[in-house]
N, C-alpha and C positions, 0 to 999 in steps of 0.2 A: 492454543489449547494449553491446558494446565495439567501438569503431572506432579505430584498428587495434590489433593486438597482443593480448597475453594479460594478463588481470588477475592480480594477486597476491592470494592469500587471506591476509588479516591474522588471521582467527580464525573459529572456528565454535563454536557452543554450542547446547545444548538449553535451552528456557525454557518455563515454564508461565505462561500469561496468562489473566486473568479480566476480561472486559468488565464495566463497571459500568453501572447503569441510568441514571445521570445523568452528563453530562460538561459541563465548562465550555466556553462558546462566546461569545467577545467580540462576535460578530456579532449576538447576540440582545440587544436593548436591555432594560433594567430588570432582568430576572431573571438574565441572564448564563449560564444553562445550558440545555441541551436534554435531553429525556428520550428515551434510547435505547429504553426499553421500549415506546414508542409505535410503533416501527417494527420491532422484533425480537421473536421468540418467546422463551419462557423458556429453551429449549435454548441460545440464544446466550450466556447468562450463566453457563454451566457452564465451569469451568477446562479449558483445552485446551493441549496440548503442541505446541511448534513447534521447528524447527531454524532458527537464524539464522546467516547467513554474511556476514561483512564483507569486502569486496574493495577493493583500490586499483588504479586504472588510469585509463582514459579512457572514460567512459560517456555515453550519451544516456539520456533518460528512456524508460520502457517505451512510451509512446505514440509517441515519435519513432522508436524501434527498429522499429516496425511499418511504417514508411515505407521505400521503396526507398532504398538508399545514395545514389543520385543526387539525392535531395531534401535531403540534408544539405549545408549550405553555410556561409558565413561568419556567418549569423545563428543557426545551431544552437547551443544551449547545451550545453556539455560539462561533465561532473562528474568529480571525482577519486575519489569513494567510492560504493559501492553496497551497500545492506543488502538481503539476500534472505531471505524467509520461506518455509518449507515446513511446512505449507501456508500459504495466504494468511492474514494476521491478521484479515481481515474474515470474518464468518460466512458459511457457504455459503448459496446461494439459498433452500433450504428453511427457513432460520431467519429469513427476512424475512417480515413480515406483508404481506398483500395490499395494504394501504393504501400501503406503500412501494414497491410493484411498479413503478410508472412510472419513478421515479428509479433505483431499484436495478437494474432490468432494462436501462435505458439505459446506465448506467455500469458494470455488471457488476463491482461491488466485489470479489466473491469471487475474481476472477481476478487482482487486483492483488497481486503478490508481491515486486516489486522497487522500491526507493526510492533515489533518488540525492541526494547532498549534496556540498558543497565545489566550488562553481562554479569552473571553470578560466578 
């Protein structure tokens, strides 16, 4: 979400992305990777098409954008760039295994579509 004014679209493109079953994670000692297939169904690893839009402006993160504007103050982090995915780059809920349900349902990854960068 942008406060105030209108963003400038720097570019838009279509892209095909394929999730891999293992990904590197520095937070996991010794082995260094986590296994995505432990929490995702096989359908999650099929190539999918996305539309990406890169914008320049003054943005807050998606979780901050859900708050009333009166909550934004001098401690709010603002960002210059926003990358939007359509649809979300995370697999939809039906592609998450039941074992991942607690965390996945709490965070609702499949709704995450906007990502900010370039702290102002």
